[in-house]
N, C-alpha and C positions, 0 to 999 in steps of 0.2 A: 496580514492576510490579504491576498490578491482579490480584486473584484474586476470583473470583466463585463462591459455592456455588449449585449447581443440583440439584435433585432429579431422579434418572434412575430409570426403570423398564425391565426387560427387555422386548424386543418379541418376541411370539411368533407374530404374524401377518406374513406377507410378501405382496408383490405390490402392484400398483397400488391395488386396491381397499382393501386394508388401510391403505396410506398415506394415501388419500383419507379413510378414516374417522378416522384419527389426527389429521389436519390439521383435520378439522371439529370434533374435540374440543379443539381448541386445542393440540395436540402436534405436535413435529417429529421425524420419523424421523431416527435418527442411527446411525452405525457407529463404534465405538471400537476402534482397533487399535494394534499396536506392542508393542515389547519381546519380540517372538517368540511373542506369545500369539494365540490364536484370535480373530478379529474378533467383537466383541460387538454386537448389535443392540439399539438402544435407542429409547425415546421420551422426548423432553425437553419441558418446558413451553415453549410457543412465545413467550410474552410475556417470560419471564424470559431466554430465550435471546436474543431479538431486542435486549433491552437490553445484554446482556453483549456482544454482538457490535459495539456501538457503538464499544468500546475496541479498537484495533488490537492483535493478538496477545494478547488476554485470556487469562489462566490460568484454567481452569474446574476447580473441584473438584466431581466428580460424587459425589452422596451418594444412598444407597437401594440400592446394589449390595451384593455380598458384602464389598466393601471399598471405602473411598473411593479415588477415582482422580483424579490431576492430568491434565489434558488440554489440548492446544492445538488450536484450530480449523485444519484444514488445507485444506478445500474446503467452500465454503458455496455452495449452490444456491438461487437465488431464481426466483420466477415472473418470466418476462420482461416482463409486462404490469403486474401488480399489485404486484410486488416483495416478496411475503410469502415466508417461508422454506419451502423444499421439503425440503431434506435437508442434513445436515452430516456431514463426516468429522472425527473427533477423533483426535488422536495422543496416546498415553500418554507422560507425561514423568515424570521424577523429579527431586528436588532434588540439584543438583550435576551433572545431565547437560547436556551441550552440544547445542544444537539451531540449525539454520539457519533464519532468518526474514527477511522483508523488513520494513523499517522506512522511514517517511516522512523525506524530506529537506525542511526548511522553511528558507526564506531570511529573513534579517533585515538591515535597513538599505536603502539606496538606492545605486545605482551613480551614477557622476559623470556629469552631464549633458554632452553630449547622447547618452551611450552608451544603447543598446537591449539589455535583458536577455533572454536566451533560456535557460530552464532545461531542460537535456538529461535529467537524471535527477530523477524525482520520488520514486523509492524506491531503496534499495540493499539488497543481501542481506548480512546479518551472521551471525556465530556467537557465541552468548551462552548463559550459564547459564539453564537453562529457567525458574527462578524469578526472574531478574534481567534480563529482556528490556526494553531501552529502548522507550519509546512512540515515539521518533523522534530525529532528530539535527538540529541547527540549524547553518547556515552564514552567517557574516557577510559580506554583499556591500558594506558601506558603503565608499564611495569608489572602488570598482573602476572602472578606466578602459577605454576602448575598446582591445580587444586582449586583455584578460584572458581566460584560459580555464582556470580551476582544474579539477583532475580529482578523482575519487572518493578518491583517496589523500590529498587535502588536508583530508578531513573529520576532525574531532576526536572520536573515538569514546569513551565512558566507558571506565573500567578494566575489564579482563575481557571486553570486547567486541572482536572482531576482524573485519575487513572480508573478505568473500567475493567481492563484486563486483571485477572487475579494477580495480586502483588507477589504471590509466591511462585508465580510461572517463571521457570528458568529462562534467563536472558542469554546467557552464553556459558561456555565451560572452557577452561584451559586445562588440557591434558597433556600427558607425557607422550612423546612420539612413540609410534609402534616399533617394536623391536623386531628385526629380521631374524627369524629363527633358522634360516638356511645355514649360515656358517657354523651354528652350534651343531646342526644336524651332520655337516660334513666333518666337523672334528670329532664327533661320536663315531662316524663310520671310519675315520682314519685310526682311532684308538682301538676300534674292534679289529681292524686289519692288523695292527702291530701285536695285539694279543694273540691272535690267531698265528701270526708268524713266530711268536716266541714260543708257543706251544709246540 
């Protein structure tokens, strides 16, 4: 589990104007909440935060407050056009605490020809200890044949991690390739023409 240290400073100005000024200064407005405490408004260094968020479910240790805080990003807002960070919600977590997060499902191997693979779930929700969240889970599809339809319950999760997603949820399917009906239609037309000629 990745942990990144980021310097945080309390945010004392609020509103759209204050947020714009913070972003012009290379900072991202954020809210830290959880554990029954009052939400705290912060400014975080934009570049450091952007690099940290490249890792799914990154654990962020906030420094520079009254005490260090471990937090998980729960909501990230980006500019729809330029993609820069606009705002981040952070959830306070502590060592030993269980949290629910989404992790990516990656497939390894190849299905047996001529099967066509369709991945139904690209992420699943799991419960894990806050400081031991897996980056993702792999599922081996090597040799799966047409008709295979494994479910989320078939995933092998690390020790201490439990599945929250319905285990009956379809993970992927392997189906037969689509048959092109056009040649058959052409043959029928030819046969019809031959019949007409014969008459």
